[in-house]
PyMOL commands that place a pseudoatom at each C-alpha (Angstrom):
pseudoatom trace, name=CA, resn=MET, resi=1, chain=A, elem=C, hetatm=0, pos=[33.811, 16.194, -57.655]
pseudoatom trace, name=CA, resn=THR, resi=2, chain=A, elem=C, hetatm=0, pos=[34.740, 17.474, -61.037]
pseudoatom trace, name=CA, resn=ALA, resi=3, chain=A, elem=C, hetatm=0, pos=[36.758, 15.607, -63.608]
pseudoatom trace, name=CA, resn=THR, resi=4, chain=A, elem=C, hetatm=0, pos=[39.337, 18.426, -64.029]
pseudoatom trace, name=CA, resn=ASN, resi=5, chain=A, elem=C, hetatm=0, pos=[40.632, 18.558, -60.436]
pseudoatom trace, name=CA, resn=ASP, resi=6, chain=A, elem=C, hetatm=0, pos=[40.418, 16.659, -57.147]
pseudoatom trace, name=CA, resn=GLU, resi=7, chain=A, elem=C, hetatm=0, pos=[38.781, 19.451, -55.111]
pseudoatom trace, name=CA, resn=PRO, resi=8, chain=A, elem=C, hetatm=0, pos=[35.182, 18.864, -53.960]
pseudoatom trace, name=CA, resn=ASP, resi=9, chain=A, elem=C, hetatm=0, pos=[32.459, 21.028, -55.440]
pseudoatom trace, name=CA, resn=PRO, resi=10, chain=A, elem=C, hetatm=0, pos=[31.632, 23.682, -52.802]
pseudoatom trace, name=CA, resn=LEU, resi=11, chain=A, elem=C, hetatm=0, pos=[27.938, 23.833, -53.811]
pseudoatom trace, name=CA, resn=ILE, resi=12, chain=A, elem=C, hetatm=0, pos=[27.394, 20.107, -53.269]
pseudoatom trace, name=CA, resn=THR, resi=13, chain=A, elem=C, hetatm=0, pos=[29.183, 20.244, -49.916]
pseudoatom trace, name=CA, resn=GLU, resi=14, chain=A, elem=C, hetatm=0, pos=[27.153, 23.325, -48.902]
pseudoatom trace, name=CA, resn=ASP, resi=15, chain=A, elem=C, hetatm=0, pos=[23.906, 21.595, -49.899]
pseudoatom trace, name=CA, resn=ARG, resi=16, chain=A, elem=C, hetatm=0, pos=[24.778, 18.535, -47.803]
pseudoatom trace, name=CA, resn=TRP, resi=17, chain=A, elem=C, hetatm=0, pos=[25.503, 20.656, -44.727]
pseudoatom trace, name=CA, resn=GLN, resi=18, chain=A, elem=C, hetatm=0, pos=[22.345, 22.697, -45.230]
pseudoatom trace, name=CA, resn=HIS, resi=19, chain=A, elem=C, hetatm=0, pos=[20.297, 19.504, -45.464]
pseudoatom trace, name=CA, resn=ILE, resi=20, chain=A, elem=C, hetatm=0, pos=[21.836, 18.237, -42.182]
pseudoatom trace, name=CA, resn=GLU, resi=21, chain=A, elem=C, hetatm=0, pos=[21.205, 21.569, -40.445]
pseudoatom trace, name=CA, resn=ASP, resi=22, chain=A, elem=C, hetatm=0, pos=[17.589, 21.586, -41.637]
pseudoatom trace, name=CA, resn=ARG, resi=23, chain=A, elem=C, hetatm=0, pos=[17.084, 18.056, -40.293]
pseudoatom trace, name=CA, resn=LEU, resi=24, chain=A, elem=C, hetatm=0, pos=[18.605, 19.011, -36.940]
pseudoatom trace, name=CA, resn=ALA, resi=25, chain=A, elem=C, hetatm=0, pos=[16.330, 22.066, -36.711]
pseudoatom trace, name=CA, resn=ALA, resi=26, chain=A, elem=C, hetatm=0, pos=[13.291, 19.866, -37.463]
pseudoatom trace, name=CA, resn=ILE, resi=27, chain=A, elem=C, hetatm=0, pos=[14.341, 17.389, -34.770]
pseudoatom trace, name=CA, resn=GLU, resi=28, chain=A, elem=C, hetatm=0, pos=[14.799, 20.206, -32.234]
pseudoatom trace, name=CA, resn=ARG, resi=29, chain=A, elem=C, hetatm=0, pos=[11.344, 21.558, -33.081]
pseudoatom trace, name=CA, resn=ARG, resi=30, chain=A, elem=C, hetatm=0, pos=[9.725, 18.125, -32.594]
pseudoatom trace, name=CA, resn=ILE, resi=31, chain=A, elem=C, hetatm=0, pos=[11.549, 17.637, -29.293]
pseudoatom trace, name=CA, resn=ARG, resi=32, chain=A, elem=C, hetatm=0, pos=[10.288, 21.007, -28.025]
pseudoatom trace, name=CA, resn=GLU, resi=33, chain=A, elem=C, hetatm=0, pos=[6.715, 20.201, -29.123]
pseudoatom trace, name=CA, resn=HIS, resi=34, chain=A, elem=C, hetatm=0, pos=[6.726, 16.767, -27.508]
pseudoatom trace, name=CA, resn=SER, resi=35, chain=A, elem=C, hetatm=0, pos=[8.362, 17.986, -24.321]
pseudoatom trace, name=CA, resn=SER, resi=36, chain=A, elem=C, hetatm=0, pos=[5.890, 20.892, -24.102]
pseudoatom trace, name=CA, resn=ASP, resi=37, chain=A, elem=C, hetatm=0, pos=[2.996, 18.437, -24.509]
pseudoatom trace, name=CA, resn=ALA, resi=38, chain=A, elem=C, hetatm=0, pos=[4.465, 16.130, -21.878]
pseudoatom trace, name=CA, resn=ILE, resi=39, chain=A, elem=C, hetatm=0, pos=[5.031, 18.989, -19.437]
pseudoatom trace, name=CA, resn=ALA, resi=40, chain=A, elem=C, hetatm=0, pos=[1.467, 20.229, -19.974]
pseudoatom trace, name=CA, resn=THR, resi=41, chain=A, elem=C, hetatm=0, pos=[0.118, 16.715, -19.322]
pseudoatom trace, name=CA, resn=VAL, resi=42, chain=A, elem=C, hetatm=0, pos=[2.160, 16.347, -16.137]
pseudoatom trace, name=CA, resn=ASP, resi=43, chain=A, elem=C, hetatm=0, pos=[1.051, 19.803, -14.960]
pseudoatom trace, name=CA, resn=ALA, resi=44, chain=A, elem=C, hetatm=0, pos=[-2.602, 18.866, -15.538]
pseudoatom trace, name=CA, resn=CYS, resi=45, chain=A, elem=C, hetatm=0, pos=[-2.158, 15.628, -13.561]
pseudoatom trace, name=CA, resn=LEU, resi=46, chain=A, elem=C, hetatm=0, pos=[-0.449, 17.460, -10.712]
pseudoatom trace, name=CA, resn=ALA, resi=47, chain=A, elem=C, hetatm=0, pos=[-3.213, 20.059, -10.616]
pseudoatom trace, name=CA, resn=ARG, resi=48, chain=A, elem=C, hetatm=0, pos=[-5.821, 17.287, -10.450]
pseudoatom trace, name=CA, resn=LEU, resi=49, chain=A, elem=C, hetatm=0, pos=[-3.930, 15.545, -7.645]
pseudoatom trace, name=CA, resn=ASP, resi=50, chain=A, elem=C, hetatm=0, pos=[-3.686, 18.828, -5.752]
pseudoatom trace, name=CA, resn=ALA, resi=51, chain=A, elem=C, hetatm=0, pos=[-7.441, 19.357, -6.121]
pseudoatom trace, name=CA, resn=LEU, resi=52, chain=A, elem=C, hetatm=0, pos=[-8.109, 15.819, -4.875]
pseudoatom trace, name=CA, resn=ARG, resi=53, chain=A, elem=C, hetatm=0, pos=[-5.767, 16.350, -1.921]
pseudoatom trace, name=CA, resn=HIS, resi=54, chain=A, elem=C, hetatm=0, pos=[-7.576, 19.577, -1.062]
pseudoatom trace, name=CA, resn=ASP, resi=55, chain=A, elem=C, hetatm=0, pos=[-10.975, 17.862, -1.298]
pseudoatom trace, name=CA, resn=LEU, resi=56, chain=A, elem=C, hetatm=0, pos=[-9.812, 15.036, 0.951]
pseudoatom trace, name=CA, resn=ALA, resi=57, chain=A, elem=C, hetatm=0, pos=[-8.344, 17.441, 3.483]
pseudoatom trace, name=CA, resn=HIS, resi=58, chain=A, elem=C, hetatm=0, pos=[-11.236, 19.913, 3.583]
pseudoatom trace, name=CA, resn=GLY, resi=59, chain=A, elem=C, hetatm=0, pos=[-14.280, 18.205, 2.108]
pseudoatom trace, name=CA, resn=PRO, resi=60, chain=A, elem=C, hetatm=0, pos=[-17.236, 16.930, 4.116]
pseudoatom trace, name=CA, resn=TRP, resi=61, chain=A, elem=C, hetatm=0, pos=[-17.130, 13.285, 5.103]
pseudoatom trace, name=CA, resn=LEU, resi=62, chain=A, elem=C, hetatm=0, pos=[-20.763, 12.299, 4.890]
pseudoatom trace, name=CA, resn=PRO, resi=63, chain=A, elem=C, hetatm=0, pos=[-21.762, 8.628, 5.146]
pseudoatom trace, name=CA, resn=GLN, resi=64, chain=A, elem=C, hetatm=0, pos=[-24.203, 8.945, 2.228]
pseudoatom trace, name=CA, resn=ALA, resi=65, chain=A, elem=C, hetatm=0, pos=[-21.324, 9.987, -0.010]
pseudoatom trace, name=CA, resn=PHE, resi=66, chain=A, elem=C, hetatm=0, pos=[-20.091, 6.382, -0.048]
pseudoatom trace, name=CA, resn=PRO, resi=67, chain=A, elem=C, hetatm=0, pos=[-21.873, 3.625, -1.982]
pseudoatom trace, name=CA, resn=ALA, resi=68, chain=A, elem=C, hetatm=0, pos=[-23.784, 1.054, 0.000]
pseudoatom trace, name=CA, resn=PRO, resi=69, chain=A, elem=C, hetatm=0, pos=[-21.971, -2.278, 0.371]
pseudoatom trace, name=CA, resn=ALA, resi=70, chain=A, elem=C, hetatm=0, pos=[-23.104, -5.158, -1.764]
pseudoatom trace, name=CA, resn=ASP, resi=71, chain=A, elem=C, hetatm=0, pos=[-25.471, -7.669, -0.179]
pseudoatom trace, name=CA, resn=PRO, resi=72, chain=A, elem=C, hetatm=0, pos=[-23.570, -10.529, 1.440]
pseudoatom trace, name=CA, resn=PRO, resi=73, chain=A, elem=C, hetatm=0, pos=[-24.313, -14.060, 0.241]
pseudoatom trace, name=CA, resn=ALA, resi=74, chain=A, elem=C, hetatm=0, pos=[-27.227, -15.788, 1.926]
pseudoatom trace, name=CA, resn=VAL, resi=75, chain=A, elem=C, hetatm=0, pos=[-25.817, -17.157, 5.177]
pseudoatom trace, name=CA, resn=PRO, resi=76, chain=A, elem=C, hetatm=0, pos=[-28.126, -18.161, 8.012]
pseudoatom trace, name=CA, resn=PRO, resi=77, chain=A, elem=C, hetatm=0, pos=[-27.644, -16.056, 11.154]
pseudoatom trace, name=CA, resn=LEU, resi=78, chain=A, elem=C, hetatm=0, pos=[-25.719, -17.562, 14.042]
pseudoatom trace, name=CA, resn=PRO, resi=79, chain=A, elem=C, hetatm=0, pos=[-27.807, -18.671, 17.041]
pseudoatom trace, name=CA, resn=ALA, resi=80, chain=A, elem=C, hetatm=0, pos=[-27.774, -16.342, 20.014]
pseudoatom trace, name=CA, resn=ARG, resi=81, chain=A, elem=C, hetatm=0, pos=[-25.388, -17.360, 22.760]
pseudoatom trace, name=CA, resn=ALA, resi=82, chain=A, elem=C, hetatm=0, pos=[-26.439, -17.469, 26.364]
pseudoatom trace, name=CA, resn=ARG, resi=83, chain=A, elem=C, hetatm=0, pos=[-24.764, -14.935, 28.562]
pseudoatom trace, name=CA, resn=THR, resi=84, chain=A, elem=C, hetatm=0, pos=[-22.250, -16.510, 30.901]
pseudoatom trace, name=CA, resn=GLU, resi=85, chain=A, elem=C, hetatm=0, pos=[-21.172, -15.263, 34.270]
pseudoatom trace, name=CA, resn=SER, resi=86, chain=A, elem=C, hetatm=0, pos=[-17.585, -14.609, 35.067]
pseudoatom trace, name=CA, resn=PRO, resi=87, chain=A, elem=C, hetatm=0, pos=[-15.807, -17.605, 36.641]
pseudoatom trace, name=CA, resn=PRO, resi=88, chain=A, elem=C, hetatm=0, pos=[-15.142, -17.568, 40.368]
pseudoatom trace, name=CA, resn=THR, resi=89, chain=A, elem=C, hetatm=0, pos=[-11.776, -16.257, 41.487]
pseudoatom trace, name=CA, resn=THR, resi=90, chain=A, elem=C, hetatm=0, pos=[-10.625, -19.784, 42.375]
pseudoatom trace, name=CA, resn=ALA, resi=91, chain=A, elem=C, hetatm=0, pos=[-11.264, -21.158, 38.903]
pseudoatom trace, name=CA, resn=GLY, resi=92, chain=A, elem=C, hetatm=0, pos=[-8.275, -22.995, 37.559]
pseudoatom trace, name=CA, resn=HIS, resi=93, chain=A, elem=C, hetatm=0, pos=[-6.766, -23.710, 40.981]
pseudoatom trace, name=CA, resn=ARG, resi=94, chain=A, elem=C, hetatm=0, pos=[-7.029, -27.092, 42.658]
pseudoatom trace, name=CA, resn=HIS, resi=95, chain=A, elem=C, hetatm=0, pos=[-5.611, -27.650, 46.086]
pseudoatom trace, name=CA, resn=ALA, resi=96, chain=A, elem=C, hetatm=0, pos=[-4.442, -31.038, 47.204]
pseudoatom trace, name=CA, resn=PRO, resi=97, chain=A, elem=C, hetatm=0, pos=[-6.735, -32.461, 49.817]
pseudoatom trace, name=CA, resn=THR, resi=98, chain=A, elem=C, hetatm=0, pos=[-5.441, -32.587, 53.339]
pseudoatom trace, name=CA, resn=VAL, resi=99, chain=A, elem=C, hetatm=0, pos=[-5.991, -35.957, 54.905]
pseudoatom trace, name=CA, resn=PRO, resi=100, chain=A, elem=C, hetatm=0, pos=[-4.800, -36.641, 58.403]
pseudoatom trace, name=CA, resn=ASN, resi=101, chain=A, elem=C, hetatm=0, pos=[-1.908, -39.115, 58.584]
pseudoatom trace, name=CA, resn=ALA, resi=102, chain=A, elem=C, hetatm=0, pos=[-1.638, -39.242, 54.775]
pseudoatom trace, name=CA, resn=PRO, resi=103, chain=A, elem=C, hetatm=0, pos=[1.807, -39.480, 53.264]
pseudoatom trace, name=CA, resn=LYS, resi=104, chain=A, elem=C, hetatm=0, pos=[3.083, -36.113, 52.254]
pseudoatom trace, name=CA, resn=HIS, resi=105, chain=A, elem=C, hetatm=0, pos=[4.113, -35.685, 48.580]
pseudoatom trace, name=CA, resn=GLY, resi=106, chain=A, elem=C, hetatm=0, pos=[5.687, -32.348, 48.031]
pseudoatom trace, name=CA, resn=PRO, resi=107, chain=A, elem=C, hetatm=0, pos=[8.626, -30.284, 48.966]
pseudoatom trace, name=CA, resn=VAL, resi=108, chain=A, elem=C, hetatm=0, pos=[10.607, -30.886, 52.084]
pseudoatom trace, name=CA, resn=GLY, resi=109, chain=A, elem=C, hetatm=0, pos=[8.614, -30.102, 55.185]
pseudoatom trace, name=CA, resn=GLY, resi=110, chain=A, elem=C, hetatm=0, pos=[5.328, -31.447, 53.832]
pseudoatom trace, name=CA, resn=VAL, resi=111, chain=A, elem=C, hetatm=0, pos=[3.924, -28.158, 52.548]
pseudoatom trace, name=CA, resn=GLN, resi=112, chain=A, elem=C, hetatm=0, pos=[1.042, -28.744, 50.159]
pseudoatom trace, name=CA, resn=ALA, resi=113, chain=A, elem=C, hetatm=0, pos=[1.417, -27.002, 46.801]
pseudoatom trace, name=CA, resn=ALA, resi=114, chain=A, elem=C, hetatm=0, pos=[-1.394, -25.470, 44.784]
pseudoatom trace, name=CA, resn=VAL, resi=115, chain=A, elem=C, hetatm=0, pos=[-1.678, -27.079, 41.368]
pseudoatom trace, name=CA, resn=ARG, resi=116, chain=A, elem=C, hetatm=0, pos=[-2.825, -24.885, 38.461]
pseudoatom trace, name=CA, resn=VAL, resi=117, chain=A, elem=C, hetatm=0, pos=[-5.205, -26.673, 36.112]
pseudoatom trace, name=CA, resn=PRO, resi=118, chain=A, elem=C, hetatm=0, pos=[-5.930, -25.072, 32.770]
pseudoatom trace, name=CA, resn=ALA, resi=119, chain=A, elem=C, hetatm=0, pos=[-9.474, -23.750, 32.479]
for i in range(1, 119): cmd.bond("trace and resi %d" % i, "trace and resi %d" % (i + 1))
show_as sticks, trace
zoom trace
């Protein structure tokens, strides 16, 4: 402001606004540069993922393409087990013996019940 009147100096006000506009333009430019870089990076990653997807979908699946597994720790082998035959069809069932003149323990009528024993 000048000492002769209370009106602001138009040149100082214009310079302040120009400085603010220049700063805003610089910020816009940096935002565009950073966003362009970010978009280019994302595009490159997406292209790589697409190439990997294509390779997985269409590439050969050869066993030699995979690394060999690491050697397991030294553990002695388990002893061979003898082959067993299948159990008879009556395994797990025990019938009560029938003894003549023996008291009957079971349902009414003296019917002997088959008792299932776990194998």
